[in-house]
LUMLUMDREN-134123 format. One record per residue (C-alpha): residue number from 1; residue in three letters; x, y, z. Coordinates in pm, 1 decimal, padded with zeros to 6 digits. Last residue first. Layout:
N
resi NUM	resn ALA	east X	north Y	up Z
...
//
This chain:
217
resi 217	resn VAL	east 01297.1	north -01753.4	up 00639.3
resi 216	resn VAL	east 01083.7	north -01641.1	up 00346.1
resi 215	resn LEU	east 01300.4	north -01673.9	up 00034.4
resi 214	resn GLY	east 01468.4	north -01444.9	up -00216.5
resi 213	resn ASP	east 01807.4	north -01430.0	up -00045.6
resi 212	resn SER	east 01647.8	north -01342.2	up 00287.6
resi 211	resn ILE	east 01290.9	north -01223.1	up 00338.5
resi 210	resn THR	east 01170.4	north -01197.5	up 00697.7
resi 209	resn ILE	east 00804.8	north -01220.2	up 00787.9
resi 208	resn TYR	east 00604.1	north -01007.7	up 01026.1
resi 207	resn ARG	east 00279.7	north -01064.1	up 01210.2
resi 206	resn ASP	east 00005.4	north -00860.2	up 01374.7
resi 205	resn SER	east 00244.1	north -00567.7	up 01352.2
resi 204	resn GLN	east 00406.0	north -00420.7	up 01663.2
resi 203	resn GLU	east 00733.8	north -00604.4	up 01598.4
resi 202	resn ALA	east 00749.3	north -00484.6	up 01238.8
resi 201	resn LEU	east 00673.5	north -00122.5	up 01328.0
resi 200	resn THR	east 00943.1	north -00127.9	up 01596.6
resi 199	resn ARG	east 01194.5	north -00288.3	up 01359.7
resi 198	resn ASN	east 01161.5	north -00011.6	up 01102.2
resi 197	resn HIS	east 01323.8	north -00143.1	up 00783.3
resi 196	resn THR	east 00978.4	north -00174.9	up 00632.0
resi 195	resn VAL	east 00774.7	north -00342.3	up 00359.7
resi 194	resn ILE	east 00408.8	north -00323.2	up 00459.2
resi 193	resn VAL	east 00110.3	north -00542.1	up 00374.9
resi 192	resn PHE	east -00208.8	north -00387.5	up 00513.4
resi 191	resn THR	east -00566.5	north -00516.1	up 00547.4
resi 190	resn GLN	east -00820.9	north -00262.0	up 00668.6
resi 189	resn ASN	east -01065.4	north -00367.2	up 00938.4
resi 188	resn LEU	east -01183.7	north -00004.4	up 00915.4
resi 187	resn GLU	east -01143.0	north 00096.0	up 01281.1
resi 186	resn LYS	east -00873.6	north -00154.5	up 01382.5
resi 185	resn ARG	east -00656.3	north -00154.1	up 01068.4
resi 184	resn LEU	east -00706.4	north 00219.5	up 01042.3
resi 183	resn ASN	east -00589.3	north 00262.5	up 01402.8
resi 182	resn PHE	east -00280.0	north 00050.0	up 01338.0
resi 181	resn LEU	east -00196.2	north 00254.3	up 01029.6
resi 180	resn LEU	east -00237.5	north 00580.8	up 01220.0
resi 179	resn ASN	east -00016.8	north 00457.0	up 01503.1
resi 178	resn HIS	east 00254.5	north 00383.5	up 01246.7
resi 177	resn LEU	east 00213.5	north 00728.7	up 01094.2
resi 176	resn GLU	east 00245.3	north 00898.6	up 01433.4
resi 175	resn GLU	east 00558.8	north 00696.5	up 01509.0
resi 174	resn ALA	east 00712.8	north 00796.4	up 01176.4
resi 173	resn ASN	east 00621.6	north 01161.3	up 01235.9
resi 172	resn LYS	east 00809.4	north 01160.1	up 01566.4
resi 171	resn SER	east 01105.3	north 00956.4	up 01435.2
resi 170	resn ASP	east 01163.9	north 01175.8	up 01129.8
resi 169	resn LEU	east 01001.0	north 01070.0	up 00804.4
resi 168	resn ASN	east 01141.4	north 00936.6	up 00475.8
resi 167	resn GLY	east 01127.4	north 00569.2	up 00569.9
resi 166	resn SER	east 00779.3	north 00598.4	up 00720.3
resi 165	resn PRO	east 00589.5	north 00436.8	up 00431.3
resi 164	resn GLU	east 00876.3	north 00196.8	up 00347.3
resi 163	resn ASP	east 00670.8	north 00035.4	up 00068.3
resi 162	resn ALA	east 00301.9	north 00019.2	up 00163.0
resi 161	resn PHE	east 00044.9	north -00216.9	up 00012.0
resi 160	resn VAL	east -00322.6	north -00164.7	up 00094.9
resi 159	resn ILE	east -00582.4	north -00442.6	up 00065.2
resi 158	resn GLN	east -00950.8	north -00478.1	up -00023.2
resi 157	resn PRO	east -00957.5	north -00116.1	up -00128.2
resi 156	resn ASN	east -01229.8	north 00130.3	up -00022.0
resi 155	resn ASN	east -01174.8	north 00344.0	up -00333.8
resi 154	resn ILE	east -01037.0	north 00645.9	up -00143.4
resi 153	resn LEU	east -00811.7	north 00440.3	up 00085.7
resi 152	resn SER	east -00476.3	north 00487.3	up -00090.9
resi 151	resn ARG	east -00548.6	north 00860.5	up -00127.8
resi 150	resn ALA	east -00599.0	north 00888.7	up 00248.0
resi 149	resn VAL	east -00259.6	north 00724.7	up 00301.5
resi 148	resn SER	east -00105.3	north 00968.9	up 00052.3
resi 147	resn THR	east -00253.0	north 01257.3	up 00249.9
resi 146	resn ARG	east -00109.2	north 01110.2	up 00568.8
resi 145	resn GLN	east 00229.3	north 01108.0	up 00392.7
resi 144	resn GLN	east 00196.5	north 01473.1	up 00297.7
resi 143	resn GLU	east 00096.6	north 01564.6	up 00651.3
resi 142	resn GLY	east 00403.0	north 01387.8	up 00791.1
resi 141	resn GLY	east 00632.0	north 01566.2	up 00547.5
resi 140	resn SER	east 00474.8	north 01901.5	up 00634.9
resi 139	resn LEU	east 00215.5	north 02052.8	up 00405.0
resi 138	resn GLU	east 00226.2	north 02381.6	up 00209.0
resi 137	resn SER	east 00439.0	north 02232.9	up -00069.8
resi 136	resn PRO	east 00179.0	north 01955.9	up -00102.2
resi 135	resn LYS	east -00099.4	north 02205.2	up -00183.0
resi 134	resn HIS	east -00337.9	north 02314.3	up 00091.6
resi 133	resn ASP	east -00712.8	north 02320.2	up 00022.8
resi 132	resn LEU	east -00800.6	north 02023.7	up 00243.3
resi 131	resn ARG	east -00560.6	north 02118.7	up 00523.0
resi 130	resn ASP	east -00808.2	north 02199.0	up 00802.1
resi 129	resn GLY	east -00961.4	north 01849.8	up 00795.2
resi 128	resn LEU	east -00615.4	north 01697.6	up 00797.7
resi 127	resn GLY	east -00633.2	north 01489.5	up 01114.5
resi 126	resn LEU	east -00649.6	north 01149.7	up 00946.0
resi 125	resn MET	east -01026.0	north 01119.9	up 00994.9
resi 124	resn THR	east -01062.3	north 01466.3	up 00837.7
resi 123	resn LEU	east -00862.4	north 01353.5	up 00536.0
resi 122	resn LEU	east -01078.4	north 01043.2	up 00505.0
resi 121	resn GLU	east -01410.1	north 01227.9	up 00535.0
resi 120	resn THR	east -01302.8	north 01495.3	up 00286.9
resi 119	resn ALA	east -01197.8	north 01226.8	up 00039.7
resi 118	resn ARG	east -01531.1	north 01045.0	up 00080.1
resi 117	resn GLU	east -01725.7	north 01368.0	up 00027.3
resi 116	resn ARG	east -01516.6	north 01451.6	up -00278.0
resi 115	resn VAL	east -01575.3	north 01105.5	up -00423.2
resi 114	resn GLU	east -01949.7	north 01127.6	up -00360.6
resi 113	resn LYS	east -01971.4	north 01468.6	up -00530.5
resi 112	resn GLU	east -01771.9	north 01345.7	up -00831.2
resi 111	resn SER	east -02016.3	north 01057.7	up -00866.7
resi 110	resn ASN	east -01912.9	north 00705.3	up -00777.7
resi 109	resn GLU	east -01802.2	north 00402.8	up -00979.5
resi 108	resn LYS	east -01580.7	north 00603.4	up -01213.8
resi 107	resn ASN	east -01258.9	north 00448.8	up -01076.0
resi 106	resn LEU	east -01053.6	north 00727.9	up -01232.6
resi 105	resn PHE	east -01243.8	north 00988.8	up -01028.5
resi 104	resn GLY	east -01175.5	north 00794.8	up -00709.7
resi 103	resn PRO	east -00807.1	north 00759.6	up -00795.6
resi 102	resn ILE	east -00787.6	north 01142.8	up -00832.4
resi 101	resn CYS	east -00985.2	north 01238.8	up -00520.4
resi 100	resn VAL	east -00695.1	north 01214.5	up -00273.5
resi 99	resn ASN	east -00482.9	north 01451.0	up -00481.2
resi 98	resn GLU	east -00776.2	north 01692.3	up -00515.7
resi 97	resn LEU	east -00829.1	north 01706.7	up -00139.7
resi 96	resn ALA	east -00459.2	north 01764.8	up -00071.3
resi 95	resn THR	east -00455.5	north 02041.5	up -00329.6
resi 94	resn PHE	east -00327.7	north 01996.0	up -00684.1
resi 93	resn GLU	east -00029.2	north 02150.4	up -00864.9
resi 92	resn PRO	east 00225.2	north 01948.8	up -00668.5
resi 91	resn LEU	east 00087.5	north 01603.9	up -00765.8
resi 90	resn LEU	east 00151.1	north 01381.7	up -00465.2
resi 89	resn ASN	east 00403.1	north 01102.4	up -00517.7
resi 88	resn HIS	east 00447.8	north 01065.2	up -00139.9
resi 87	resn PHE	east 00797.5	north 00926.8	up -00141.3
resi 86	resn GLN	east 00812.7	north 00617.0	up 00076.8
resi 85	resn PHE	east 00511.7	north 00472.9	up -00105.0
resi 84	resn VAL	east 00150.3	north 00405.0	up -00008.6
resi 83	resn PHE	east -00062.1	north 00196.4	up -00243.8
resi 82	resn GLY	east -00426.5	north 00089.3	up -00249.6
resi 81	resn ILE	east -00573.4	north -00216.8	up -00418.1
resi 80	resn ASN	east -00929.8	north -00323.6	up -00497.6
resi 79	resn LYS	east -01080.7	north -00083.6	up -00750.7
resi 78	resn ASN	east -00772.8	north 00054.0	up -00923.8
resi 77	resn ARG	east -00597.1	north -00283.7	up -00921.2
resi 76	resn PHE	east -00895.3	north -00476.3	up -01056.3
resi 75	resn ALA	east -00943.3	north -00230.6	up -01344.7
resi 74	resn ALA	east -00572.8	north -00241.2	up -01431.2
resi 73	resn LEU	east -00571.8	north -00621.3	up -01414.1
resi 72	resn GLU	east -00874.4	north -00654.3	up -01640.5
resi 71	resn ASN	east -00710.1	north -00425.4	up -01895.2
resi 70	resn SER	east -00378.2	north -00613.0	up -01879.9
resi 69	resn ASN	east -00530.3	north -00961.2	up -01902.8
resi 68	resn LEU	east -00618.7	north -01150.5	up -01585.5
resi 67	resn SER	east -00503.4	north -01509.4	up -01520.0
resi 66	resn THR	east -00218.1	north -01413.9	up -01285.8
resi 65	resn ILE	east -00461.3	north -01237.4	up -01056.0
resi 64	resn GLU	east -00675.8	north -01535.6	up -00957.8
resi 63	resn ILE	east -00959.6	north -01353.1	up -00780.9
resi 62	resn GLY	east -01080.9	north -01476.5	up -00440.1
resi 61	resn ALA	east -01003.4	north -01150.3	up -00261.2
resi 60	resn ILE	east -00648.8	north -01159.0	up -00398.3
resi 59	resn GLU	east -00496.3	north -01470.8	up -00555.3
resi 58	resn LEU	east -00140.4	north -01495.8	up -00683.8
resi 57	resn THR	east 00011.9	north -01794.4	up -00860.1
resi 56	resn GLY	east 00367.5	north -01905.9	up -00932.5
resi 55	resn ALA	east 00619.6	north -01847.4	up -01208.9
resi 54	resn ASP	east 00788.3	north -01552.0	up -01377.5
resi 53	resn PRO	east 00600.3	north -01323.8	up -01141.3
resi 52	resn LYS	east 00431.6	north -01011.4	up -01276.0
resi 51	resn ASP	east 00490.7	north -00654.9	up -01159.5
resi 50	resn LEU	east 00266.8	north -00376.5	up -01026.0
resi 49	resn THR	east 00014.5	north -00641.7	up -00917.1
resi 48	resn GLY	east 00042.7	north -00543.1	up -00547.6
resi 47	resn LEU	east 00173.3	north -00889.9	up -00458.4
resi 46	resn ILE	east 00427.2	north -00857.8	up -00740.3
resi 45	resn HIS	east 00535.7	north -00510.3	up -00630.9
resi 44	resn LEU	east 00559.7	north -00625.9	up -00268.0
resi 43	resn LEU	east 00775.0	north -00924.5	up -00364.7
resi 42	resn THR	east 01013.6	north -00703.9	up -00560.3
resi 41	resn SER	east 01020.8	north -00461.1	up -00267.8
resi 40	resn LYS	east 01125.1	north -00732.7	up -00024.3
resi 39	resn GLY	east 01372.3	north -00917.4	up -00250.2
resi 38	resn ALA	east 01677.2	north -00948.2	up -00023.2
resi 37	resn GLY	east 01853.9	north -00655.4	up -00188.5
resi 36	resn SER	east 01859.9	north -00447.6	up 00128.5
resi 35	resn SER	east 01824.9	north -00667.4	up 00436.5
resi 34	resn GLY	east 01494.9	north -00812.7	up 00548.5
resi 33	resn VAL	east 01150.4	north -00716.9	up 00670.7
resi 32	resn ILE	east 00794.6	north -00769.8	up 00550.3
resi 31	resn SER	east 00518.7	north -00641.5	up 00778.5
resi 30	resn LEU	east 00165.8	north -00781.8	up 00796.4
resi 29	resn LEU	east -00133.3	north -00586.7	up 00926.2
resi 28	resn GLU	east -00425.2	north -00829.2	up 00914.8
resi 27	resn GLY	east -00784.8	north -00726.3	up 00851.6
resi 26	resn GLU	east -00844.7	north -01008.6	up 00604.4
resi 25	resn LYS	east -00574.0	north -01272.0	up 00634.7
resi 24	resn VAL	east -00247.6	north -01270.6	up 00442.6
resi 23	resn GLU	east -00097.8	north -01588.3	up 00296.1
resi 22	resn LEU	east 00255.5	north -01626.7	up 00162.2
resi 21	resn ASP	east 00464.0	north -01876.4	up -00034.1
resi 20	resn VAL	east 00783.9	north -01755.6	up -00201.2
resi 19	resn GLY	east 00964.9	north -01975.5	up -00454.9
resi 18	resn LYS	east 01302.3	north -01824.5	up -00536.1
resi 17	resn LEU	east 01253.9	north -01450.0	up -00563.3
resi 16	resn VAL	east 01541.1	north -01232.9	up -00693.1
resi 15	resn GLU	east 01704.0	north -01468.3	up -00944.0
resi 14	resn LEU	east 01967.4	north -01251.5	up -01114.1
resi 13	resn ASN	east 02073.2	north -01369.7	up -01460.4
resi 12	resn GLY	east 01836.1	north -01131.7	up -01635.2
resi 11	resn TYR	east 01586.7	north -01013.0	up -01376.1
resi 10	resn ARG	east 01426.5	north -01321.8	up -01222.8
resi 9	resn LYS	east 01109.6	north -01365.2	up -01021.5
resi 8	resn PHE	east 00961.0	north -01680.0	up -00866.6
resi 7	resn ILE	east 00644.9	north -01705.1	up -00656.1
resi 6	resn ASN	east 00563.6	north -02056.3	up -00529.8
resi 5	resn LYS	east 00218.7	north -01968.1	up -00400.4
resi 4	resn ALA	east 00075.7	north -01630.2	up -00309.4
resi 3	resn LYS	east -00257.5	north -01615.5	up -00126.9
resi 2	resn LEU	east -00424.6	north -01289.6	up -00027.7
resi 1	resn MET	east -00752.6	north -01221.5	up 00151.8
//
């Protein structure tokens, strides 16, 4: 599903990634752990095509990402990649259903009716069938994060990247979110790459890697 080879990234005089190699299988839930400043989020942003490596190659679903121009990359990202962040990034003026629909409308591969049906299905699957018309301010933190998970899945992505998805939740909601991710991996064969400080999530993953000083150790 994903192959990264010899990934380097530097910001000014700071070399953050120093030749990372990584493969992720289809349907795998992989966690990335490590201390703050080790390069976890930088690696996730490069794998998720939000940033470009200074050197190395990245392939997702058989497509060589580093060879795409900016327009091709944007189209690939919207169609094939989903994102879940620590802070939900939901638009406050829109309902849960509308927030989930937005990437689907931008994709333009399905009709508005089909996107709304898919969004309703996802939110219902995630236990939010009675919250479709609620705005983010009317949802709990756990409900907001489940909404962001639904949004990440609206375009049936090849792979979902999550950066500290439970980092802003209390222990109960964090556990519920982790179980949700595992269930999605099982039911949808969804591939996940997750940066986390949560040791329990890492140890329950199919596999976890540790980043230290810009390298996989």
